[in-house]
TIRO-2110 file (N, C-alpha, C; in Angstrom, 1 decimal):
// TIRO-2110
73.1, 213.0, 161.0, N, 1, A
73.7, 213.3, 159.7, CA, 1, A
73.6, 212.1, 158.8, C, 1, A
73.3, 212.3, 157.5, N, 2, A
73.3, 211.2, 156.6, CA, 2, A
74.4, 211.5, 155.5, C, 2, A
75.2, 210.4, 155.3, N, 3, A
76.3, 210.6, 154.3, CA, 3, A
76.4, 209.5, 153.3, C, 3, A
77.0, 209.8, 152.2, N, 4, A
77.4, 208.8, 151.2, CA, 4, A
78.9, 208.7, 151.4, C, 4, A
79.4, 207.4, 151.5, N, 5, A
80.8, 207.2, 151.6, CA, 5, A
81.2, 206.4, 150.3, C, 5, A
82.1, 207.0, 149.5, N, 6, A
82.4, 206.4, 148.3, CA, 6, A
83.9, 206.5, 147.9, C, 6, A
84.3, 205.7, 147.0, N, 7, A
85.7, 205.7, 146.6, CA, 7, A
86.0, 204.4, 145.9, C, 7, A
87.2, 204.2, 145.3, N, 8, A
87.5, 203.1, 144.5, CA, 8, A
87.5, 201.8, 145.3, C, 8, A
87.5, 200.6, 144.6, N, 9, A
87.7, 199.4, 145.3, CA, 9, A
89.0, 199.3, 146.1, C, 9, A
88.8, 198.9, 147.4, N, 10, A
90.0, 198.8, 148.3, CA, 10, A
90.3, 200.1, 149.0, C, 10, A
89.5, 201.1, 148.9, N, 11, A
89.8, 202.4, 149.5, CA, 11, A
89.6, 202.4, 151.0, C, 11, A
88.8, 201.3, 151.5, N, 12, A
88.6, 201.2, 153.0, CA, 12, A
87.2, 201.6, 153.4, C, 12, A
86.3, 201.6, 152.5, N, 13, A
84.9, 202.0, 152.8, CA, 13, A
84.3, 201.2, 153.9, C, 13, A
84.5, 199.8, 153.8, N, 14, A
83.9, 198.9, 154.8, CA, 14, A
84.5, 199.2, 156.2, C, 14, A
85.8, 199.4, 156.3, N, 15, A
86.5, 199.6, 157.6, CA, 15, A
86.0, 200.9, 158.2, C, 15, A
85.9, 202.0, 157.4, N, 16, A
85.5, 203.3, 157.9, CA, 16, A
84.1, 203.3, 158.3, C, 16, A
83.2, 202.6, 157.5, N, 17, A
81.8, 202.4, 157.9, CA, 17, A
81.7, 201.8, 159.2, C, 17, A
82.5, 200.8, 159.5, N, 18, A
82.4, 200.1, 160.8, CA, 18, A
82.8, 201.0, 161.9, C, 18, A
83.8, 201.9, 161.7, N, 19, A
84.2, 202.9, 162.7, CA, 19, A
83.0, 203.9, 163.0, C, 19, A
82.4, 204.3, 161.9, N, 20, A
81.3, 205.3, 162.0, CA, 20, A
80.1, 204.7, 162.8, C, 20, A
79.8, 203.4, 162.5, N, 21, A
78.7, 202.7, 163.2, CA, 21, A
79.1, 202.6, 164.7, C, 21, A
80.3, 202.2, 165.0, N, 22, A
80.7, 201.9, 166.4, CA, 22, A
80.8, 203.2, 167.2, C, 22, A
81.4, 204.2, 166.7, N, 23, A
81.7, 205.4, 167.4, CA, 23, A
80.5, 206.5, 167.4, C, 23, A
79.9, 206.6, 166.2, N, 24, A
78.9, 207.6, 166.1, CA, 24, A
77.4, 207.1, 166.0, C, 24, A
77.3, 205.8, 166.1, N, 25, A
76.0, 205.2, 166.1, CA, 25, A
75.2, 205.3, 164.8, C, 25, A
76.0, 205.4, 163.7, N, 26, A
75.3, 205.5, 162.4, CA, 26, A
74.9, 204.1, 161.9, C, 26, A
74.0, 204.1, 161.0, N, 27, A
73.5, 202.9, 160.4, CA, 27, A
74.1, 202.7, 159.0, C, 27, A
74.8, 201.5, 158.8, N, 28, A
75.4, 201.2, 157.6, CA, 28, A
74.4, 200.6, 156.6, C, 28, A
74.3, 201.3, 155.5, N, 29, A
73.4, 200.8, 154.4, CA, 29, A
74.2, 200.4, 153.2, C, 29, A
74.4, 199.1, 153.1, N, 30, A
75.2, 198.5, 152.0, CA, 30, A
74.2, 197.8, 151.0, C, 30, A
74.4, 198.1, 149.7, N, 31, A
73.5, 197.5, 148.7, CA, 31, A
73.7, 196.0, 148.7, C, 31, A
75.0, 195.5, 148.9, N, 32, A
75.2, 194.1, 149.0, CA, 32, A
74.4, 193.4, 150.1, C, 32, A
74.4, 194.1, 151.3, N, 33, A
73.7, 193.6, 152.4, CA, 33, A
72.2, 193.6, 152.1, C, 33, A
71.7, 194.6, 151.5, N, 34, A
70.3, 194.7, 151.1, CA, 34, A
69.9, 193.6, 150.2, C, 34, A
70.7, 193.3, 149.2, N, 35, A
70.4, 192.2, 148.3, CA, 35, A
70.3, 190.9, 149.1, C, 35, A
71.3, 190.6, 149.9, N, 36, A
71.3, 189.4, 150.7, CA, 36, A
70.1, 189.3, 151.6, C, 36, A
69.7, 190.4, 152.3, N, 37, A
68.6, 190.4, 153.2, CA, 37, A
67.3, 190.2, 152.5, C, 37, A
67.1, 190.8, 151.4, N, 38, A
65.9, 190.6, 150.6, CA, 38, A
65.7, 189.2, 150.0, C, 38, A
66.9, 188.7, 149.6, N, 39, A
66.8, 187.3, 149.1, CA, 39, A
66.5, 186.3, 150.2, C, 39, A
67.2, 186.5, 151.3, N, 40, A
67.0, 185.6, 152.5, CA, 40, A
65.5, 185.7, 153.0, C, 40, A
65.0, 186.9, 153.0, N, 41, A
63.7, 187.2, 153.5, CA, 41, A
62.6, 186.8, 152.5, C, 41, A
63.0, 186.5, 151.2, N, 42, A
62.1, 186.1, 150.2, CA, 42, A
61.0, 187.1, 149.9, C, 42, A
61.5, 188.4, 149.9, N, 43, A
60.6, 189.5, 149.6, CA, 43, A
60.4, 189.5, 148.0, C, 43, A
59.4, 190.3, 147.6, N, 44, A
59.2, 190.3, 146.1, CA, 44, A
60.5, 190.9, 145.4, C, 44, A
61.1, 191.9, 146.0, N, 45, A
62.3, 192.4, 145.4, CA, 45, A
63.4, 191.4, 145.5, C, 45, A
63.5, 190.7, 146.6, N, 46, A
64.5, 189.6, 146.7, CA, 46, A
64.4, 188.6, 145.7, C, 46, A
63.1, 188.2, 145.4, N, 47, A
62.9, 187.2, 144.3, CA, 47, A
63.4, 187.7, 143.0, C, 47, A
63.1, 188.9, 142.7, N, 48, A
63.6, 189.5, 141.4, CA, 48, A
65.1, 189.5, 141.4, C, 48, A
65.7, 190.0, 142.4, N, 49, A
67.2, 190.1, 142.5, CA, 49, A
67.9, 188.7, 142.4, C, 49, A
67.3, 187.7, 143.0, N, 50, A
67.9, 186.4, 143.0, CA, 50, A
68.0, 185.9, 141.6, C, 50, A
66.9, 186.1, 140.8, N, 51, A
66.9, 185.6, 139.5, CA, 51, A
67.9, 186.3, 138.6, C, 51, A
67.9, 187.6, 138.8, N, 52, A
68.8, 188.5, 138.0, CA, 52, A
70.3, 188.1, 138.2, C, 52, A
70.6, 187.9, 139.5, N, 53, A
72.0, 187.6, 139.9, CA, 53, A
72.4, 186.2, 139.4, C, 53, A
71.4, 185.3, 139.5, N, 54, A
71.6, 183.9, 139.0, CA, 54, A
71.9, 183.9, 137.5, C, 54, A
71.4, 184.8, 136.8, N, 55, A
71.6, 184.9, 135.3, CA, 55, A
72.9, 185.6, 135.0, C, 55, A
73.6, 186.2, 136.0, N, 56, A
74.8, 186.9, 135.8, CA, 56, A
74.6, 188.3, 135.3, C, 56, A
73.4, 188.8, 135.5, N, 57, A
73.1, 190.2, 135.0, CA, 57, A
73.2, 191.2, 136.1, C, 57, A
73.3, 192.5, 135.7, N, 58, A
73.3, 193.6, 136.7, CA, 58, A
71.9, 193.9, 137.2, C, 58, A
71.8, 194.1, 138.5, N, 59, A
70.5, 194.5, 139.0, CA, 59, A
70.1, 195.9, 138.5, C, 59, A
68.9, 196.0, 137.9, N, 60, A
68.5, 197.3, 137.4, CA, 60, A
68.5, 198.4, 138.4, C, 60, A
68.8, 199.6, 138.0, N, 61, A
68.8, 200.8, 139.0, CA, 61, A
67.5, 200.9, 139.7, C, 61, A
66.4, 200.7, 139.0, N, 62, A
65.1, 200.9, 139.7, CA, 62, A
64.9, 200.0, 140.9, C, 62, A
65.4, 198.8, 140.8, N, 63, A
65.3, 197.8, 141.9, CA, 63, A
66.2, 198.2, 143.0, C, 63, A
67.4, 198.6, 142.7, N, 64, A
68.4, 199.0, 143.7, CA, 64, A
67.8, 200.2, 144.5, C, 64, A
67.3, 201.2, 143.7, N, 65, A
66.8, 202.4, 144.4, CA, 65, A
65.6, 202.1, 145.3, C, 65, A
64.8, 201.2, 144.9, N, 66, A
63.6, 200.8, 145.7, CA, 66, A
64.1, 200.1, 147.0, C, 66, A
65.1, 199.3, 146.9, N, 67, A
65.6, 198.6, 148.1, CA, 67, A
66.2, 199.7, 149.1, C, 67, A
67.0, 200.6, 148.5, N, 68, A
67.6, 201.7, 149.3, CA, 68, A
66.5, 202.5, 150.0, C, 68, A
65.5, 202.8, 149.2, N, 69, A
64.4, 203.7, 149.7, CA, 69, A
63.6, 203.0, 150.8, C, 69, A
63.4, 201.7, 150.7, N, 70, A
62.7, 201.0, 151.8, CA, 70, A
63.5, 201.0, 153.1, C, 70, A
64.9, 201.0, 152.9, N, 71, A
65.7, 201.0, 154.1, CA, 71, A
65.9, 202.4, 154.7, C, 71, A
66.3, 203.3, 154.0, N, 72, A
66.6, 204.6, 154.5, CA, 72, A
65.3, 205.4, 155.0, C, 72, A
64.2, 204.9, 154.5, N, 73, A
62.9, 205.6, 154.9, CA, 73, A
62.6, 205.2, 156.4, C, 73, A
63.3, 204.2, 156.9, N, 74, A
63.0, 203.8, 158.3, CA, 74, A
64.0, 204.4, 159.3, C, 74, A
65.1, 205.0, 158.8, N, 75, A
66.2, 205.4, 159.7, CA, 75, A
66.6, 206.8, 159.5, C, 75, A
67.4, 207.3, 160.4, N, 76, A
68.2, 208.5, 160.2, CA, 76, A
69.6, 208.3, 160.6, C, 76, A
70.5, 209.2, 160.2, N, 77, A
71.9, 209.0, 160.6, CA, 77, A
72.5, 207.8, 159.9, C, 77, A
72.4, 207.8, 158.6, N, 78, A
72.9, 206.6, 157.9, CA, 78, A
74.1, 206.9, 157.0, C, 78, A
74.8, 205.8, 156.6, N, 79, A
75.9, 205.8, 155.7, CA, 79, A
75.5, 205.0, 154.5, C, 79, A
75.5, 205.6, 153.3, N, 80, A
75.3, 204.8, 152.1, CA, 80, A
76.6, 204.3, 151.6, C, 80, A
76.7, 203.0, 151.4, N, 81, A
78.0, 202.4, 150.9, CA, 81, A
77.7, 201.5, 149.8, C, 81, A
78.3, 201.8, 148.6, N, 82, A
78.1, 201.0, 147.4, CA, 82, A
77.0, 201.5, 146.5, C, 82, A
76.4, 202.6, 146.9, N, 83, A
75.3, 203.2, 146.1, CA, 83, A
75.3, 204.7, 146.4, C, 83, A
75.2, 205.5, 145.4, N, 84, A
75.1, 205.2, 143.9, CA, 84, A
76.5, 204.9, 143.3, C, 84, A
76.5, 204.1, 142.2, N, 85, A
77.8, 203.8, 141.5, CA, 85, A
77.9, 204.5, 140.2, C, 85, A
76.8, 205.0, 139.7, N, 86, A
76.7, 205.6, 138.4, CA, 86, A
75.9, 206.9, 138.5, C, 86, A
76.0, 207.8, 137.4, N, 87, A
75.2, 209.0, 137.4, CA, 87, A
73.7, 208.7, 137.4, C, 87, A
73.2, 207.8, 136.6, N, 88, A
71.8, 207.5, 136.6, CA, 88, A
71.3, 207.1, 138.0, C, 88, A
72.2, 206.3, 138.7, N, 89, A
71.8, 206.0, 140.1, CA, 89, A
71.8, 207.2, 141.0, C, 89, A
72.8, 208.1, 140.8, N, 90, A
72.8, 209.3, 141.6, CA, 90, A
71.6, 210.2, 141.4, C, 90, A
71.2, 210.3, 140.2, N, 91, A
70.0, 211.1, 139.8, CA, 91, A
68.7, 210.5, 140.4, C, 91, A
68.7, 209.1, 140.4, N, 92, A
67.5, 208.4, 140.9, CA, 92, A
67.5, 208.6, 142.4, C, 92, A
68.7, 208.6, 143.1, N, 93, A
68.7, 208.7, 144.5, CA, 93, A
68.3, 210.1, 144.9, C, 93, A
68.7, 211.1, 144.1, N, 94, A
68.2, 212.5, 144.4, CA, 94, A
66.7, 212.6, 144.4, C, 94, A
66.1, 212.0, 143.4, N, 95, A
64.6, 212.1, 143.3, CA, 95, A
64.0, 211.3, 144.5, C, 95, A
64.6, 210.2, 144.9, N, 96, A
64.0, 209.4, 146.0, CA, 96, A
64.2, 210.2, 147.3, C, 96, A
65.3, 210.9, 147.5, N, 97, A
65.5, 211.7, 148.8, CA, 97, A
64.5, 212.8, 148.9, C, 97, A
64.3, 213.5, 147.7, N, 98, A
63.4, 214.6, 147.7, CA, 98, A
62.0, 214.1, 148.0, C, 98, A
61.6, 213.0, 147.4, N, 99, A
60.2, 212.5, 147.5, CA, 99, A
59.9, 212.1, 149.0, C, 99, A
61.0, 211.7, 149.7, N, 100, A
60.8, 211.2, 151.1, CA, 100, A
61.3, 212.2, 152.1, C, 100, A
61.6, 213.4, 151.6, N, 101, A
62.0, 214.5, 152.5, CA, 101, A
63.2, 214.1, 153.4, C, 101, A
64.2, 213.4, 152.7, N, 102, A
65.4, 212.9, 153.4, CA, 102, A
66.6, 213.8, 152.9, C, 102, A
67.5, 214.2, 153.8, N, 103, A
68.6, 214.9, 153.4, CA, 103, A
69.9, 214.1, 153.3, C, 103, A
70.7, 214.3, 152.3, N, 104, A
72.0, 213.7, 152.2, CA, 104, A
73.0, 214.9, 152.5, C, 104, A
73.7, 214.8, 153.6, N, 105, A
74.4, 216.0, 154.1, CA, 105, A
75.8, 216.1, 153.4, C, 105, A
76.5, 214.9, 153.3, N, 106, A
77.9, 214.9, 152.8, CA, 106, A
78.1, 213.7, 151.9, C, 106, A
78.9, 213.9, 150.9, N, 107, A
79.4, 212.8, 150.0, CA, 107, A
80.9, 212.8, 150.3, C, 107, A
81.3, 211.8, 151.1, N, 108, A
82.7, 211.7, 151.5, CA, 108, A
83.4, 210.7, 150.5, C, 108, A
84.4, 211.3, 149.8, N, 109, A
85.2, 210.5, 148.9, CA, 109, A
86.6, 210.2, 149.5, C, 109, A
86.9, 208.8, 149.5, N, 110, A
88.2, 208.4, 150.0, CA, 110, A
89.2, 208.3, 148.8, C, 110, A
90.2, 209.2, 148.9, N, 111, A
91.2, 209.3, 147.8, CA, 111, A
92.4, 208.4, 148.1, C, 111, A
92.6, 207.4, 147.2, N, 112, A
93.7, 206.5, 147.4, CA, 112, A
94.3, 206.3, 146.0, C, 112, A
95.6, 206.4, 145.7, N, 113, A
96.2, 206.2, 144.4, CA, 113, A
96.0, 204.7, 144.0, C, 113, A
96.0, 204.6, 142.6, N, 114, A
95.7, 203.2, 142.1, CA, 114, A
96.8, 202.2, 142.5, C, 114, A
98.1, 202.7, 142.6, N, 115, A
99.1, 201.7, 142.9, CA, 115, A
99.0, 201.2, 144.3, C, 115, A
98.5, 202.0, 145.2, N, 116, A
98.2, 201.6, 146.6, CA, 116, A
97.0, 200.6, 146.7, C, 116, A
96.0, 200.9, 145.8, N, 117, A
94.9, 200.0, 145.8, CA, 117, A
95.2, 198.6, 145.3, C, 117, A
96.1, 198.6, 144.3, N, 118, A
96.5, 197.3, 143.8, CA, 118, A
97.2, 196.5, 144.9, C, 118, A
98.1, 197.1, 145.6, N, 119, A
98.8, 196.5, 146.7, CA, 119, A
97.9, 196.0, 147.8, C, 119, A
96.9, 196.8, 148.1, N, 120, A
96.0, 196.5, 149.2, CA, 120, A
95.1, 195.2, 148.8, C, 120, A
94.6, 195.3, 147.6, N, 121, A
93.6, 194.2, 147.2, CA, 121, A
94.4, 192.9, 146.8, C, 121, A
95.5, 193.0, 146.2, N, 122, A
96.2, 191.8, 145.8, CA, 122, A
96.8, 191.1, 147.0, C, 122, A
96.9, 191.7, 148.1, N, 123, A
97.4, 191.1, 149.3, CA, 123, A
96.3, 190.5, 150.2, C, 123, A
95.1, 190.6, 149.7, N, 124, A
94.0, 190.1, 150.6, CA, 124, A
93.8, 188.6, 150.4, C, 124, A
93.5, 187.9, 151.5, N, 125, A
93.3, 186.5, 151.5, CA, 125, A
92.0, 186.3, 152.3, C, 125, A
91.2, 185.4, 151.8, N, 126, A
89.9, 185.1, 152.4, CA, 126, A
89.7, 183.6, 152.7, C, 126, A
89.1, 183.4, 153.9, N, 127, A
88.9, 182.0, 154.3, CA, 127, A
87.8, 181.4, 153.4, C, 127, A
88.1, 180.2, 152.8, N, 128, A
87.1, 179.6, 152.0, CA, 128, A
85.9, 179.0, 152.7, C, 128, A
86.1, 178.9, 154.1, N, 129, A
85.0, 178.3, 154.8, CA, 129, A
84.2, 179.4, 155.6, C, 129, A
84.8, 180.2, 156.4, N, 130, A
84.0, 181.1, 157.2, CA, 130, A
84.0, 182.5, 156.7, C, 130, A
84.8, 182.8, 155.7, N, 131, A
84.8, 184.1, 155.1, CA, 131, A
85.7, 185.2, 155.8, C, 131, A
86.4, 184.8, 156.8, N, 132, A
87.3, 185.8, 157.5, CA, 132, A
88.3, 186.3, 156.5, C, 132, A
88.6, 187.6, 156.7, N, 133, A
89.5, 188.3, 155.7, CA, 133, A
90.8, 188.6, 156.4, C, 133, A
91.9, 188.4, 155.7, N, 134, A
93.3, 188.7, 156.2, CA, 134, A
94.0, 189.4, 155.1, C, 134, A
95.2, 189.9, 155.4, N, 135, A
96.1, 190.5, 154.4, CA, 135, A
97.5, 190.1, 154.7, C, 135, A
98.2, 189.8, 153.6, N, 136, A
99.6, 189.2, 153.8, CA, 136, A
100.5, 190.1, 154.5, C, 136, A
100.3, 191.5, 154.5, N, 137, A
101.1, 192.4, 155.3, CA, 137, A
100.3, 193.1, 156.3, C, 137, A
99.1, 193.6, 156.0, N, 138, A
98.4, 194.4, 157.0, CA, 138, A
97.7, 193.6, 158.1, C, 138, A
97.3, 192.4, 157.8, N, 139, A
96.6, 191.5, 158.8, CA, 139, A
96.9, 190.1, 158.5, C, 139, A
98.2, 189.7, 158.7, N, 140, A
98.6, 188.3, 158.3, CA, 140, A
98.0, 187.3, 159.3, C, 140, A
97.7, 186.1, 158.8, N, 141, A
97.2, 185.0, 159.8, CA, 141, A
98.4, 184.6, 160.6, C, 141, A
98.1, 183.9, 161.7, N, 142, A
99.2, 183.4, 162.6, CA, 142, A
100.0, 182.4, 161.9, C, 142, A
99.3, 181.6, 161.1, N, 143, A
100.0, 180.5, 160.3, CA, 143, A
99.7, 180.8, 158.8, C, 143, A
100.7, 180.9, 158.0, N, 144, A
100.6, 181.3, 156.6, CA, 144, A
99.6, 180.4, 155.9, C, 144, A
98.6, 181.0, 155.3, N, 145, A
97.7, 180.2, 154.5, CA, 145, A
96.6, 179.6, 155.2, C, 145, A
96.5, 179.8, 156.6, N, 146, A
95.5, 179.1, 157.4, CA, 146, A
94.7, 180.2, 158.2, C, 146, A
93.4, 180.0, 158.2, N, 147, A
92.5, 180.9, 158.9, CA, 147, A
92.7, 180.8, 160.4, C, 147, A
92.8, 181.9, 161.1, N, 148, A
92.9, 181.9, 162.5, CA, 148, A
91.6, 181.5, 163.2, C, 148, A
90.5, 181.7, 162.5, N, 149, A
89.2, 181.5, 163.2, CA, 149, A
88.8, 180.0, 163.1, C, 149, A
89.0, 179.4, 161.9, N, 150, A
88.4, 178.0, 161.8, CA, 150, A
89.4, 177.0, 161.3, C, 150, A
90.6, 177.5, 161.0, N, 151, A
91.7, 176.5, 160.5, CA, 151, A
91.6, 176.1, 159.1, C, 151, A
90.7, 176.7, 158.3, N, 152, A
90.6, 176.3, 156.9, CA, 152, A
91.6, 177.1, 156.1, C, 152, A
91.7, 176.7, 154.8, N, 153, A
92.6, 177.3, 153.9, CA, 153, A
92.2, 178.7, 153.5, C, 153, A
93.2, 179.6, 153.4, N, 154, A
92.9, 180.9, 152.9, CA, 154, A
93.2, 181.0, 151.4, C, 154, A
92.4, 181.7, 150.7, N, 155, A
92.5, 181.8, 149.2, CA, 155, A
92.6, 183.2, 148.8, C, 155, A
93.1, 183.4, 147.6, N, 156, A
93.1, 184.7, 146.9, CA, 156, A
91.9, 184.7, 145.9, C, 156, A
91.0, 185.5, 146.1, N, 157, A
89.8, 185.5, 145.1, CA, 157, A
90.3, 186.0, 143.8, C, 157, A
89.6, 185.5, 142.7, N, 158, A
89.9, 185.8, 141.4, CA, 158, A
89.9, 187.3, 141.1, C, 158, A
88.9, 188.0, 141.8, N, 159, A
88.9, 189.5, 141.5, CA, 159, A
89.9, 190.2, 142.3, C, 159, A
90.7, 189.5, 143.1, N, 160, A
91.8, 190.2, 143.8, CA, 160, A
93.2, 189.9, 143.1, C, 160, A
93.1, 189.2, 142.0, N, 161, A
94.4, 189.1, 141.2, CA, 161, A
94.7, 190.4, 140.5, C, 161, A
96.0, 190.7, 140.3, N, 162, A
96.4, 192.0, 139.9, CA, 162, A
95.7, 192.5, 138.6, C, 162, A
95.6, 191.6, 137.6, N, 163, A
95.0, 192.1, 136.4, CA, 163, A
93.5, 192.4, 136.6, C, 163, A
92.9, 191.5, 137.4, N, 164, A
91.5, 191.8, 137.6, CA, 164, A
91.3, 193.1, 138.4, C, 164, A
92.2, 193.4, 139.3, N, 165, A
92.1, 194.6, 140.1, CA, 165, A
92.2, 195.8, 139.1, C, 165, A
93.2, 195.8, 138.2, N, 166, A
93.4, 196.9, 137.3, CA, 166, A
92.1, 197.1, 136.5, C, 166, A
91.5, 196.0, 136.1, N, 167, A
90.3, 196.1, 135.3, CA, 167, A
89.2, 196.8, 136.1, C, 167, A
89.0, 196.3, 137.4, N, 168, A
88.0, 196.9, 138.3, CA, 168, A
88.2, 198.4, 138.4, C, 168, A
89.5, 198.8, 138.5, N, 169, A
89.8, 200.3, 138.7, CA, 169, A
89.4, 201.0, 137.4, C, 169, A
89.6, 200.4, 136.3, N, 170, A
89.3, 201.1, 135.0, CA, 170, A
87.8, 201.2, 134.9, C, 170, A
87.0, 200.2, 135.3, N, 171, A
85.6, 200.3, 135.3, CA, 171, A
85.1, 201.3, 136.3, C, 171, A
85.7, 201.4, 137.4, N, 172, A
85.4, 202.4, 138.4, CA, 172, A
85.6, 203.8, 137.9, C, 172, A
86.7, 204.0, 137.3, N, 173, A
87.1, 205.3, 136.8, CA, 173, A
86.1, 205.8, 135.7, C, 173, A
85.6, 204.8, 134.9, N, 174, A
84.7, 205.2, 133.8, CA, 174, A
83.3, 205.5, 134.4, C, 174, A
82.8, 204.7, 135.4, N, 175, A
81.4, 204.8, 135.8, CA, 175, A
81.2, 205.6, 137.1, C, 175, A
82.2, 205.6, 138.0, N, 176, A
81.9, 206.2, 139.3, CA, 176, A
82.6, 207.5, 139.6, C, 176, A
83.8, 207.8, 139.0, N, 177, A
84.4, 209.0, 139.3, CA, 177, A
83.6, 210.3, 138.9, C, 177, A
82.8, 210.2, 137.8, N, 178, A
82.0, 211.4, 137.5, CA, 178, A
81.1, 211.8, 138.7, C, 178, A
80.8, 210.9, 139.6, N, 179, A
80.0, 211.3, 140.8, CA, 179, A
80.7, 212.4, 141.6, C, 179, A
82.0, 212.5, 141.6, N, 180, A
82.7, 213.5, 142.3, CA, 180, A
82.3, 214.9, 141.8, C, 180, A
82.2, 215.0, 140.5, N, 181, A
81.8, 216.3, 139.9, CA, 181, A
80.4, 216.6, 140.3, C, 181, A
79.5, 215.6, 140.3, N, 182, A
78.1, 215.8, 140.6, CA, 182, A
77.9, 216.3, 142.0, C, 182, A
78.6, 215.7, 143.0, N, 183, A
78.4, 216.1, 144.4, CA, 183, A
79.2, 217.4, 144.7, C, 183, A
80.3, 217.6, 143.9, N, 184, A
81.0, 218.9, 144.1, CA, 184, A
80.1, 220.1, 143.6, C, 184, A
79.3, 219.8, 142.6, N, 185, A
78.5, 220.9, 142.0, CA, 185, A
77.4, 221.3, 142.9, C, 185, A
76.9, 220.3, 143.8, N, 186, A
75.8, 220.7, 144.7, CA, 186, A
76.3, 220.9, 146.1, C, 186, A
77.7, 221.1, 146.3, N, 187, A
78.3, 221.5, 147.5, CA, 187, A
78.3, 220.4, 148.6, C, 187, A
78.2, 219.2, 148.3, N, 188, A
78.2, 218.1, 149.3, CA, 188, A
79.5, 217.4, 149.4, C, 188, A
80.4, 217.5, 148.3, N, 189, A
81.6, 216.7, 148.2, CA, 189, A
82.6, 217.1, 149.2, C, 189, A
83.2, 216.2, 150.0, N, 190, A
84.4, 216.4, 150.8, CA, 190, A
85.3, 215.2, 150.5, C, 190, A
86.6, 215.6, 150.1, N, 191, A
87.6, 214.6, 149.8, CA, 191, A
88.5, 214.3, 151.0, C, 191, A
88.7, 213.1, 151.3, N, 192, A
89.5, 212.7, 152.4, CA, 192, A
90.7, 211.8, 152.0, C, 192, A
91.9, 212.1, 152.4, N, 193, A
93.0, 211.3, 152.1, CA, 193, A
92.8, 209.9, 152.8, C, 193, A
92.8, 208.9, 151.9, N, 194, A
92.5, 207.5, 152.4, CA, 194, A
93.7, 206.7, 152.7, C, 194, A
94.9, 207.2, 152.6, N, 195, A
96.1, 206.4, 152.9, CA, 195, A
96.5, 206.6, 154.3, C, 195, A
97.3, 205.7, 154.9, N, 196, A
97.7, 205.8, 156.2, CA, 196, A
97.0, 204.9, 157.2, C, 196, A
97.2, 205.0, 158.5, N, 197, A
96.6, 204.2, 159.5, CA, 197, A
95.1, 204.4, 159.4, C, 197, A
94.3, 203.4, 159.6, N, 198, A
92.8, 203.5, 159.4, CA, 198, A
92.2, 204.4, 160.5, C, 198, A
92.8, 204.4, 161.7, N, 199, A
92.3, 205.3, 162.7, CA, 199, A
92.5, 206.8, 162.3, C, 199, A
93.7, 207.1, 161.7, N, 200, A
94.0, 208.4, 161.2, CA, 200, A
93.0, 208.8, 160.1, C, 200, A
92.7, 207.9, 159.2, N, 201, A
91.8, 208.2, 158.2, CA, 201, A
90.4, 208.5, 158.8, C, 201, A
90.0, 207.7, 159.8, N, 202, A
88.7, 208.0, 160.5, CA, 202, A
88.7, 209.4, 161.1, C, 202, A
89.8, 209.8, 161.7, N, 203, A
89.8, 211.2, 162.2, CA, 203, A
89.6, 212.2, 161.1, C, 203, A
90.2, 212.0, 160.0, N, 204, A
90.0, 212.9, 158.9, CA, 204, A
88.5, 212.9, 158.4, C, 204, A
87.9, 211.8, 158.4, N, 205, A
86.5, 211.7, 158.0, CA, 205, A
85.6, 212.5, 159.0, C, 205, A
85.9, 212.3, 160.3, N, 206, A
85.1, 213.0, 161.3, CA, 206, A
85.3, 214.5, 161.1, C, 206, A
86.5, 214.9, 160.9, N, 207, A
86.7, 216.4, 160.7, CA, 207, A
86.0, 216.9, 159.5, C, 207, A
86.0, 216.1, 158.4, N, 208, A
85.3, 216.5, 157.2, CA, 208, A
83.8, 216.5, 157.4, C, 208, A
83.3, 215.7, 158.3, N, 209, A
81.8, 215.7, 158.6, CA, 209, A
81.5, 216.8, 159.6, C, 209, A
82.5, 217.3, 160.2, N, 210, A
82.2, 218.3, 161.3, CA, 210, A
81.8, 217.7, 162.6, C, 210, A
82.2, 216.4, 162.8, N, 211, A
81.9, 215.7, 164.0, CA, 211, A
83.0, 215.8, 165.0, C, 211, A
END
C-alpha cells in the first residue's frame, strides 16, 4: 500500500511514519530527506536545490516532483511525508503517479486542534550539537537543558516560539488544508484523531488503512 500522511506542523507525522516503517516495513519518503540526499550526493537536482535554498527561496514544484518521482519509481509500499503541500503540488503528483502507473491508496490526515499543536511545538527542545529532540513534558531530558546523548545544551528553535508557531499554522491553513477536499473528492481521504498516546494514534492509522 502507498499512502500520503499529512497534517499540520506538530501533528506527529514523523513519529507515525517511524512506526509504519518499523511495523509494516513501509518506506518513508520525506522531501526534506530527499533534498539532503541529493545535495550530499551532488546530483544535478541537488546542485539546483542547494543554490535555491542558499538564496532563501522556495524549491520550485517541478524540482520537488522530479525528486519524488525518482524515489517512488524505485519502491512500493511507501509513505509520502511533507509532499504535496499545495494544490499545484497535488495536481503534479497525480500526473506523475499516472505516468508511472503508481497508485496512491490513502491520504491519511492527522487531525489535531491548534491549541494542542502550539503546546506540542513550543515545548520542543533540540540539542545544538547532535540534533536529538526532547520535550519539556513529553520527553524531558534527565538534566534540564542538557542533552542526554552528548551533554550539549538544548535550545528552543526560533520556529518553535509561540508566535512563530501560530504563523506556521496560518500558512498551513491557507496552503495545505485544501488538500483535504481534493483527496476527499477522489475517495482517498481518511481522517485520524491525532491526539493521545502515539501508539493509540498508530492503531487508528492502521485501522484507517485497513491493516
